[in-house]
Backbone as a printed PyTorch tensor [residue, N CA C, xyz], in Angstrom:
tensor([[[38.7950, 51.0880, 43.6600],
         [39.3990, 51.7780, 44.7100],
         [40.9440, 51.7690, 44.5730]],

        [[41.4250, 52.9290, 44.7950],
         [42.9200, 53.1120, 44.5550],
         [43.6020, 53.4780, 45.9400]],

        [[44.7180, 52.7480, 46.3060],
         [45.5340, 53.1170, 47.4250],
         [46.8230, 53.6010, 46.8960]],

        [[47.1560, 54.7000, 47.3670],
         [48.3560, 55.4150, 47.0090],
         [49.4720, 55.0360, 48.0860]],

        [[50.5710, 54.5410, 47.5810],
         [51.6450, 54.1790, 48.5650],
         [52.3680, 55.3290, 49.0110]],

        [[52.6520, 55.5040, 50.3660],
         [53.4280, 56.5880, 50.8870],
         [54.6770, 55.9700, 51.6480]],

        [[54.5970, 56.1450, 52.9270],
         [55.6120, 55.4420, 53.7710],
         [55.0680, 54.1700, 54.0990]],

        [[55.9970, 53.3140, 54.6370],
         [55.5530, 51.9120, 55.0270],
         [54.4100, 51.9400, 56.0370]],

        [[54.4900, 52.7550, 57.0590],
         [53.3730, 52.7860, 58.0810],
         [52.1520, 53.4260, 57.4020]],

        [[52.2470, 54.4670, 56.6090],
         [51.2090, 55.1060, 55.9450],
         [50.3960, 54.2260, 54.9940]],

        [[51.1640, 53.3380, 54.2120],
         [50.7020, 52.3670, 53.2640],
         [49.8540, 51.3580, 54.0180]],

        [[50.4760, 50.8310, 55.0350],
         [49.7730, 49.8490, 55.9490],
         [48.5100, 50.3390, 56.4210]],

        [[48.5000, 51.7070, 56.9640],
         [47.1230, 52.2050, 57.2980],
         [46.2860, 52.3800, 56.2790]],

        [[46.5970, 52.7340, 55.0990],
         [45.8050, 52.8130, 53.9930],
         [45.0830, 51.5260, 53.5460]],

        [[46.0230, 50.4640, 53.5930],
         [45.6390, 49.1130, 53.2950],
         [44.6110, 48.5830, 54.2620]],

        [[44.7750, 48.8380, 55.5570],
         [43.7730, 48.5100, 56.5680],
         [42.5350, 49.1180, 56.2700]],

        [[42.4870, 50.3800, 55.9250],
         [41.2160, 51.1060, 55.7110],
         [40.6910, 50.5170, 54.3780]],

        [[41.3500, 50.2950, 53.3870],
         [41.0350, 49.6380, 52.1420],
         [40.3030, 48.3640, 52.4480]],

        [[40.7530, 47.5560, 53.2930],
         [40.1440, 46.2710, 53.6930],
         [38.8470, 46.4680, 54.2400]],

        [[38.7420, 47.4650, 55.1110],
         [37.4670, 47.7700, 55.7910],
         [36.3840, 48.3190, 54.7940]],

        [[36.8430, 49.2360, 53.9250],
         [35.8650, 49.7590, 52.9640],
         [35.5320, 48.7820, 51.9460]],

        [[36.3540, 47.9780, 51.5790],
         [35.9520, 47.0120, 50.4800],
         [34.8980, 46.0710, 50.9890]],

        [[34.9950, 45.6730, 52.2500],
         [33.9380, 44.8310, 52.8150],
         [32.5580, 45.6520, 52.9770]],

        [[32.7000, 46.9110, 53.2560],
         [31.4350, 47.6600, 53.4750],
         [30.8070, 48.0360, 52.2360]],

        [[31.5980, 48.4230, 51.1680],
         [31.1210, 48.9850, 49.9750],
         [31.0720, 47.9360, 48.9270]],

        [[31.4950, 46.7140, 49.0590],
         [31.5440, 45.6560, 48.0390],
         [32.3290, 46.0480, 46.8100]],

        [[33.5410, 46.5940, 47.0230],
         [34.3980, 47.0010, 45.9430],
         [34.9730, 45.8520, 45.2240]],

        [[34.8100, 45.8750, 43.9320],
         [35.2780, 44.7380, 43.0550],
         [36.7200, 44.6500, 42.9270]],

        [[37.5060, 45.8210, 42.9240],
         [38.9370, 45.7390, 42.6120],
         [39.6370, 46.8370, 43.5120]],

        [[40.8780, 46.5310, 43.9880],
         [41.6170, 47.5670, 44.7210],
         [42.9670, 47.5090, 43.9390]],

        [[43.3880, 48.8110, 43.5790],
         [44.6090, 48.9090, 43.1470],
         [45.6540, 49.6900, 43.8780]],

        [[46.8300, 49.1810, 44.1950],
         [47.8400, 49.9200, 44.9470],
         [48.8330, 50.5880, 43.9460]],

        [[48.9010, 51.9170, 43.9340],
         [49.7270, 52.6670, 43.1600],
         [50.9520, 52.9890, 43.8960]],

        [[52.1410, 52.5490, 43.3850],
         [53.3970, 52.7770, 43.9770],
         [54.1680, 53.8590, 43.0900]],

        [[54.0280, 55.1960, 43.5440],
         [54.5210, 56.2490, 42.7040],
         [56.1080, 56.2920, 42.8590]],

        [[56.8050, 56.5400, 41.8830],
         [58.2510, 56.6680, 41.7870],
         [58.5900, 57.7940, 40.9420]],

        [[58.9710, 58.9950, 41.5170],
         [59.2690, 60.1040, 40.6730],
         [60.7330, 59.9860, 40.3060]],

        [[60.9150, 59.3680, 39.1470],
         [62.2480, 59.1560, 38.5360],
         [62.2840, 59.1400, 37.0890]],

        [[63.3870, 59.3420, 36.5690],
         [63.3030, 59.1360, 35.0370],
         [64.1170, 57.8870, 34.6490]],

        [[64.5660, 57.2050, 35.6010],
         [65.4160, 55.9650, 35.4070],
         [64.4460, 54.8490, 35.0950]],

        [[64.6620, 54.0690, 34.0250],
         [63.8000, 52.9470, 33.5120],
         [63.8070, 51.8430, 34.5800]],

        [[62.7120, 51.0890, 34.7130],
         [62.5220, 49.9750, 35.6490],
         [63.4920, 48.9300, 35.3710]],

        [[63.7700, 48.6340, 34.1500],
         [64.5940, 47.5150, 33.7150],
         [65.9450, 47.6360, 34.2350]],

        [[66.5390, 48.9140, 34.2520],
         [67.8070, 49.0730, 34.7880],
         [67.8780, 49.4450, 36.2640]],

        [[66.9280, 49.3330, 36.9590],
         [66.8040, 49.6210, 38.3320],
         [66.0550, 48.4030, 39.1760]],

        [[66.8530, 47.3800, 39.5420],
         [66.2240, 46.2310, 40.1160],
         [65.4760, 46.5470, 41.4550]],

        [[65.9340, 47.6310, 42.0890],
         [65.3260, 48.0310, 43.4790],
         [63.8030, 48.3090, 43.2180]],

        [[63.4490, 48.9440, 42.0390],
         [62.0520, 49.2040, 41.7040],
         [61.1940, 47.9140, 41.7630]],

        [[61.8780, 46.8590, 40.9980],
         [61.0490, 45.5700, 41.0550],
         [60.8890, 45.0030, 42.4820]],

        [[61.9940, 45.0480, 43.2120],
         [61.9960, 44.4870, 44.7120],
         [60.9920, 45.3590, 45.4550]],

        [[60.7450, 46.5450, 45.1740],
         [59.7350, 47.4480, 45.8890],
         [58.3280, 46.8540, 45.6560]],

        [[58.0410, 46.4980, 44.3880],
         [56.7050, 45.9290, 44.1190],
         [56.5410, 44.7560, 44.9090]],

        [[57.4680, 43.8960, 44.9260],
         [57.3530, 42.6040, 45.7630],
         [57.0790, 43.0480, 47.2390]],

        [[57.8580, 43.9950, 47.8120],
         [57.5850, 44.4410, 49.2110],
         [56.1590, 44.8490, 49.3440]],

        [[55.5860, 45.6190, 48.4640],
         [54.2200, 46.0890, 48.6260],
         [53.1130, 44.9540, 48.4570]],

        [[53.4730, 44.0060, 47.4910],
         [52.6030, 42.8020, 47.5400],
         [52.5470, 42.1020, 48.8090]],

        [[53.6850, 41.8970, 49.4000],
         [53.8120, 41.3570, 50.7920],
         [53.0610, 42.1130, 51.8140]],

        [[53.2160, 43.3410, 51.8140],
         [52.5320, 44.2140, 52.8070],
         [51.1240, 44.1420, 52.6840]],

        [[50.5970, 44.0560, 51.3440],
         [49.0850, 43.9310, 51.1300],
         [48.6110, 42.5520, 51.6490]],

        [[49.3400, 41.4850, 51.3120],
         [49.0780, 40.2420, 51.8610],
         [48.9190, 40.0590, 53.4110]],

        [[49.9460, 40.7640, 54.0070],
         [49.9060, 40.8320, 55.4710],
         [48.7350, 41.4600, 56.0820]],

        [[48.1980, 42.4720, 55.3990],
         [47.0310, 43.2600, 55.8910],
         [45.6800, 42.6030, 55.4430]],

        [[45.7410, 41.5770, 54.5650],
         [44.5890, 40.8190, 54.1630],
         [43.8850, 41.5780, 52.9650]],

        [[44.5480, 42.2880, 52.2110],
         [43.8940, 42.9160, 50.9910],
         [44.3890, 42.3290, 49.7590]],

        [[43.5060, 42.0020, 48.8490],
         [43.7160, 41.4840, 47.6090],
         [43.9260, 42.7150, 46.6360]],

        [[45.1370, 43.0560, 46.2170],
         [45.3160, 44.2860, 45.3190],
         [46.0980, 43.9210, 44.1730]],

        [[46.0580, 44.6830, 43.2430],
         [46.9560, 44.7850, 41.9990],
         [47.8090, 45.8680, 42.2730]],

        [[49.2870, 45.5920, 42.2600],
         [50.2130, 46.5860, 42.5490],
         [50.7440, 47.1100, 41.2560]],

        [[50.7200, 48.3890, 40.9370],
         [51.2120, 49.0130, 39.8660],
         [52.2090, 50.0140, 40.2420]],

        [[53.4690, 49.8130, 39.6790],
         [54.6040, 50.8140, 39.7310],
         [54.3970, 51.8600, 38.8150]],

        [[54.3820, 53.1590, 39.3180],
         [53.9890, 54.2570, 38.3470],
         [55.1990, 55.2240, 38.4810]],

        [[55.7420, 55.3370, 37.2340],
         [56.9400, 56.3310, 37.0630],
         [56.4900, 57.5240, 36.4100]],

        [[56.9890, 58.8170, 36.9790],
         [56.5270, 60.0550, 36.5000],
         [57.4670, 61.0590, 37.0440]],

        [[57.2740, 62.2870, 36.5580],
         [58.1330, 63.3920, 37.0800],
         [57.6790, 63.7900, 38.4110]],

        [[56.2920, 63.8410, 38.7130],
         [55.6680, 64.1670, 40.0650],
         [54.5260, 63.3900, 40.3010]],

        [[54.0460, 63.5460, 41.5760],
         [52.8300, 62.7130, 41.9010],
         [51.5330, 63.1930, 41.3220]],

        [[51.5680, 64.5020, 41.0210],
         [50.5070, 65.0530, 40.1670],
         [50.3960, 64.3920, 38.7850]],

        [[51.5430, 64.2710, 38.0060],
         [51.5070, 63.7540, 36.8000],
         [51.1300, 62.3400, 36.9140]],

        [[51.6370, 61.6690, 37.8920],
         [51.3440, 60.1550, 37.9610],
         [49.7860, 60.0070, 38.2680]],

        [[49.2940, 60.8060, 39.2250],
         [47.7720, 60.6260, 39.3620],
         [47.0710, 61.0710, 38.1640]],

        [[47.4740, 61.9780, 37.3400],
         [46.7470, 62.3120, 36.1750],
         [46.5630, 61.1820, 35.1070]],

        [[47.5500, 60.3540, 35.0460],
         [47.6720, 59.2500, 34.1780],
         [47.0490, 57.9880, 34.7510]],

        [[47.1140, 57.7660, 36.0710],
         [46.8340, 56.5440, 36.6250],
         [45.4880, 56.4640, 37.3500]],

        [[44.9090, 57.5840, 37.7190],
         [43.6350, 57.6470, 38.4560],
         [42.5440, 58.1270, 37.5700]],

        [[41.4490, 57.3290, 37.3330],
         [40.3600, 57.7660, 36.5800],
         [39.7950, 59.0140, 37.2410]],

        [[39.0900, 59.9060, 36.5010],
         [38.6390, 61.2000, 36.9510],
         [37.4870, 60.8490, 37.9970]],

        [[37.6480, 61.6000, 39.1760],
         [36.6210, 61.4240, 40.1210],
         [36.6770, 60.1210, 40.9850]],

        [[37.7800, 59.4340, 40.8670],
         [37.9700, 58.1800, 41.6440],
         [38.1840, 58.3130, 43.1110]],

        [[38.1150, 57.2730, 43.8280],
         [38.3350, 57.3620, 45.2730],
         [39.6370, 56.8900, 45.5580]],

        [[40.4950, 57.5940, 46.3140],
         [41.8630, 57.2630, 46.5200],
         [42.0620, 57.1910, 48.0970]],

        [[42.8310, 56.1910, 48.5200],
         [43.1810, 56.1730, 50.0510],
         [44.6070, 56.4740, 50.1450]],

        [[44.9740, 57.4210, 50.9300],
         [46.2350, 57.9080, 51.3040],
         [46.4940, 57.7100, 52.7450]],

        [[47.5910, 57.1270, 53.1010],
         [47.9060, 56.9070, 54.5400],
         [49.1540, 57.6050, 55.0690]],

        [[49.0760, 58.1450, 56.2510],
         [50.3100, 58.7790, 56.7420],
         [49.9830, 59.3560, 58.0670]],

        [[50.8970, 60.2020, 58.6140],
         [50.5520, 60.8950, 59.8430],
         [50.1830, 62.2520, 59.6080]],

        [[49.4080, 62.8990, 60.5940],
         [48.8260, 64.2260, 60.5280],
         [49.6170, 65.0620, 61.3570]],

        [[49.8740, 66.3580, 60.9270],
         [50.4990, 67.3570, 61.7920],
         [49.6710, 68.5570, 61.6610]],

        [[49.3310, 69.3540, 62.7750],
         [48.5720, 70.4690, 62.7640],
         [49.3010, 71.7250, 62.3380]],

        [[50.7030, 71.8180, 62.4950],
         [51.3460, 72.8770, 62.1670],
         [51.9810, 73.0580, 60.8010]],

        [[52.2380, 71.7620, 60.0690],
         [52.8250, 71.7900, 58.8020],
         [52.4340, 70.5000, 58.1840]],

        [[51.7880, 70.5790, 56.9320],
         [51.3810, 69.2170, 56.4340],
         [52.5270, 68.2160, 55.9600]],

        [[52.2810, 66.9850, 56.2680],
         [53.2130, 65.9940, 55.9860],
         [53.1690, 65.7600, 54.4950]],

        [[54.1070, 64.9750, 54.0780],
         [54.1510, 64.5370, 52.5880],
         [52.9480, 63.8880, 52.1710]],

        [[52.4640, 62.9720, 53.0830],
         [51.1470, 62.2830, 52.6970],
         [49.8930, 63.2290, 52.6650]],

        [[49.9310, 64.2730, 53.5290],
         [48.8660, 65.1670, 53.5740],
         [48.8850, 65.9100, 52.3770]],

        [[50.0720, 66.3380, 51.8790],
         [50.2470, 67.1400, 50.6920],
         [49.8060, 66.3070, 49.6010]],

        [[50.1840, 65.0610, 49.4400],
         [49.7820, 64.2050, 48.2080],
         [48.1410, 64.1580, 48.3330]],

        [[47.6430, 63.9480, 49.3990],
         [46.1470, 63.7900, 49.5600],
         [45.4690, 65.1820, 49.0460]],

        [[46.0570, 66.2720, 49.5950],
         [45.3350, 67.6050, 49.0690],
         [45.5280, 67.7850, 47.6460]],

        [[46.7140, 67.4220, 47.0550],
         [46.8190, 67.5610, 45.5430],
         [45.7930, 66.6360, 44.8850]],

        [[45.5310, 65.4460, 45.4200],
         [44.5610, 64.5680, 44.6930],
         [43.0710, 65.1580, 44.8430]],

        [[42.9030, 65.7270, 45.9770],
         [41.5900, 66.2770, 46.2890],
         [41.3460, 67.5520, 45.3580]],

        [[42.3310, 68.4180, 45.1220],
         [42.2510, 69.4900, 44.2340],
         [42.0510, 69.1100, 42.7870]],

        [[42.6390, 67.7690, 42.4890],
         [42.4180, 67.3080, 41.0530],
         [40.9940, 66.6500, 40.8430]],

        [[40.2500, 66.6770, 41.9050],
         [38.8170, 66.2460, 41.7120],
         [38.5850, 64.8380, 42.2540]],

        [[39.5640, 64.2560, 43.0130],
         [39.2470, 62.7900, 43.4700],
         [38.7370, 62.8480, 44.7790]],

        [[37.9940, 61.7540, 45.1030],
         [37.3850, 61.5600, 46.5310],
         [38.4850, 60.9910, 47.4160]],

        [[38.9680, 61.5900, 48.4230],
         [40.0850, 61.0280, 49.2750],
         [39.6100, 60.6880, 50.6920]],

        [[40.2210, 59.5860, 51.0290],
         [40.1170, 58.9900, 52.2980],
         [41.4860, 59.0500, 52.9550]],

        [[41.6410, 59.7110, 53.9700],
         [43.0920, 59.7670, 54.5490],
         [43.1120, 58.8300, 55.8020]],

        [[43.8980, 57.8460, 55.7370],
         [44.1000, 56.8510, 56.9020],
         [45.2440, 57.2710, 57.7510]],

        [[44.8870, 57.7530, 58.8850],
         [45.9600, 58.2830, 59.8960],
         [46.7250, 57.1390, 60.4470]],

        [[48.0490, 57.0600, 60.1000],
         [48.8520, 56.0180, 60.7000],
         [49.4040, 56.2240, 62.1460]],

        [[49.0280, 57.4260, 62.6540],
         [49.5990, 57.6250, 64.0960],
         [48.6050, 56.9980, 65.1090]],

        [[47.3920, 56.4570, 64.7320],
         [46.5120, 55.8940, 65.6320],
         [45.9820, 54.6160, 65.1020]],

        [[45.5770, 53.6070, 65.9750],
         [45.0020, 52.3430, 65.4870],
         [43.7050, 52.5160, 64.6770]],

        [[43.8500, 52.1490, 63.3260],
         [42.6090, 52.1830, 62.4850],
         [41.7610, 53.4940, 62.4560]],

        [[42.5270, 54.6690, 62.4240],
         [41.8820, 55.9970, 62.4580],
         [41.9120, 56.3680, 60.9620]],

        [[40.7520, 56.7980, 60.4060],
         [40.7230, 57.3240, 59.1120],
         [39.6820, 58.3880, 58.8790]],

        [[39.8080, 59.2570, 57.9960],
         [38.8530, 60.3040, 57.8630],
         [38.7410, 60.8080, 56.5150]],

        [[37.7730, 61.4110, 55.9480],
         [37.6050, 61.8480, 54.6190],
         [38.0350, 63.2480, 54.5360]]])
């Protein structure tokens, strides 16, 4: 199972949903993908390394055992093409809007169009998620 990092509250919502799903579905491994759309190498940007530690701490606080992967690329579509196996399940967390899709909703829609199974964890309410 793959969790896509979005905003702090969206990622927490996705991690809570991942915790619930891993218990129900007996998932062997959960990977937290931290997309960074940048051309700057990680070695010359210490903030990227600090971000990985922040996400590890966030996962630990929500009770999810994850592998955190920092993913650099030109776009979220490119990152998902290289980092998500075809047809994989991905959790995306964020808020929903009825009038204009949020960044998290656009990421989820792009992943769905690419053939992935998407679970959207709504960060605006307690433990609300939908497929």
